[in-house]
N, C-alpha and C positions, 0 to 999 in steps of 0.2 A: 504494500500500500504506500509506503514511504517512497518507493521508487517511482510510482505513478505521479505522486505530488512533485517530486524533483524533476521528472521529465516534463510535466506540465509547466513548471516554472521556467525551465530551460527553453521550452518552445515559445513562451510568452516573451522572454528576454530576447530571443533570436528575432522574433517578429518586430519588437520595438527597436532593436539595433538596426535592422534592415530598413525600417521606416525612417529612422534618423539619418542614415547614410543617404537614402534617396532624397530626403528633404534638403540635406546639406548640398548635394550636387545641384539641385534645382536653384537653391538660393545663391550658391557661389557662381553659377554660370549666368545668372540674371542680375547679379549685384552691380556690375559696372555699366549696365545698359543705359540708365538715365544720364550718365555722364557723356555719352557719345555725342549728342548734339552740342553740348558745351565745348567739348574738345574740338568738334568740327569748326565751330566759330573761332575758337582761340587759336588753333593752328592753321586755319584756312584750308582744311581738307575738303575735297569734293565728296559728294555722297558715296561714290564708289570706293574712295579711300577708307571711309568710315566702315563700309561694308566689309572690306578686306580685313581691317583690324578686328572687327567683331567676329568674323569667321575664324581668324587665327586664334583669338582668345578662347573660342569654343573648342577648337582642336586641342589646345594646350590643356584646358580644364578636363576634357574628356579622356586624354591619354594618361593623366596622372590621377 
């Protein structure tokens, strides 16, 4: 009976850990997004340059 309780707790912990990891990935990949229009005006990038920077940051975040 104790084994079932421990297995149940491990399953719940694994689910919460997985949920936090997924949430962290979504938050970290979207965190700099509101800054791109500001940077575009500041550095005088064209919209395509901003798109390239955004795409590169997603690749970097997804590979690590």
